[in-house]
C-alpha positions, 0 to 999 in steps of 0.5 A, a space after each residue: 785466138 783459136 781454142 787451145 787443144 789439149 792432146 798429143 800434138 807438141 807441134 800444135 802446143 806449142 804453136 798456142 803458146 807462142 801466138 799468145 806469148 808473142 801477143 801479150 808481149 808486143 801489146 805490153 812492148 806499147 807500155 814497158 820498155 826492156 824488162 824482158 826476162 821480168 816479163 817472161 817469167 811473169 808469163 811463164 807463171 800465168 801459163 803454170 798457174 802459180 804465184 809471182 813477186 817481184 821485188 826491186 827498188 821503187 821507181 821501176 814500174 813492177 806495178 805498172 808491169 803487173 796492171 799492163 799484163 793484166 790489161 792484155 787479159 780479160 778477166 777481172 781485175 783488182 789492186 790491194 795496196 798494202 798499208 800498216 793498218 790494212 786488217 785480213 777481213 779488208 782483203 777477204 771479206 767479210 760479214 754484214 748483218 743487215 736486213 731482209 726486206 721480204 722476211 723482215 728478219 736481220 741475216 748475215 750476208 758475204 761482203 766479198 773482198 778484192 780477193 774475189 778476182 781473177 787477178 790480183 795485185 798486192 802492191 807492196 805486199 811487206 808493208 803489212 804486217 804478218 798478221 794481215 799477208 797471212 791472209 792470202 795464204 788459204 787463197 794462194 794455195 787453196 783458192 778459197 777463201 774461209 770466213 766464219 764457218 763458210 768457204 768462199 771459192 775464188 774465181 779461176 784462174 787466179 793469180 796473185 802477183 805482188 810487188 815488194 821492195 827490199 826489206 832492208 828498206 824504211 816500213 817494211 816487214 818480212 814475208 813468212 816462209 810459209 807465205 813466201 812459198 806459195 809463189 812459184 817466183 821470186 823475180 829480182 827487178 833491176 834497173 834499166 841499161 842505158 839504152 832502156 833508161 834512153 827510151 823510158 826517158 823520152 816516152 814518158 817525158 812526151 806525150 803518149 797514148 797506148 792502145 792496150 787490147 787484151 787478147 787472152 780469155 780466161 777460158 783460152 788461159 786455162 785451156 793454155 794452162 792444161 796444155 802446159 801441164 801436158 808436155 812431158 819431162 824425161 825421168 833425166 830432167 826429173 831427177 834434175 830438179 830433185 838434184 838441184 833442190 834436195 842439195 840445199 837441204 842442210 843435214 841430208 846425206 850427200 850435201 854439198 860443204 858450201 851448202 852447210 856453211 852456207 844455209 840454214 835450211 832448204 827448199 821443200 818439194 813445193 820447188 820441184 813441182 815448180 821447176 818442172 812446171 815452169 820448165 814445161 812452160 819455158 820449153 813452149 816460149 822457147 819452140 820446144 814440145 819437151 822440157 830440158 835440164 837447161 829449161 831447168 836451170 833457167 828457172 833456178 833462181 827464182 824458184 829457189 832463191 826466197 826457199 832458201 835460207 843463208 845463215 849469219 855466217 853467209 850474210 857476213 860474208 856477202 854471200 846471197 841466196 843467188 850465189 849458192 844456186 850458181 854454186 849448185 848449178 856449178 856443180 851439178 851435171 846436166 847431162 844424162 846419166 851423169 848424176 845416177 852415177 856419182 857416188 854422191 848424188 845416189 847418196 841424195 837419190 836414197 836419202 
């Protein structure tokens, strides 16, 4: 692939992202059948420099999808199998005392853990207690690990792609809210449709081989991430993203009654950042060099579903975070000028 170009050439930026997207999809289709929306969101997170968590029942190829994506990238890869006895040092690394053969003195040497790779698969992340889950917090946000008094920089690019089973299942620990907020997307992986499951059954029960080739290097991904950030977003699109997020904050001016009735608390500023970054990447994947409100709306669920918390009343009535987001999308006008002229949104923006 040619070196991505940064600058004001929107057509070139679209072509670069499109080429990378198509080549990765072609490679992954050798192994993964269906699940197009999941793959799209993984790639949007990749190009937006964000982390992603996939949730679904066992057997839906969540781990296979992430490991296949890693094979499409010329980057280092590690897999961490999260278990109840996993300790923080097993992830971050640890200092060991050993003898320096040159000086004859004993000194500490840092042994890097599996976080010191470009792509980290955190498999079944909610199978380990919160103490170990929290070992990822600094790495995911600041892209560094502190052991003792020493900070160790992580590789760039750095992605945590996690899988988890629904928390109602046996032996799972709910991720802390701060941990969930580090993930750009939470993607729900559903059962395949009949046609896809037919293909899966046919392919996986016969002799099969794949020849997946890496299509993007670390340098190319970093350059494409810069291209994504150069995509323009109008004030109206930013206001639309803000309107969606600020309406989730219980107790604020202008918040709809259903939000007060259904939510304990809402999303923070990181949700707005990820809506806009994801919108920019999605726009490029959809052959546009600008962000539209449709891009923001399309990513509202994966960005917001793990950042809003339903209360007991909502849960007892079967109200899910996705249901709340659907209602927000219905009641938030996307037409330019409609938000600033609406008295309710004027209160939200003035707060």
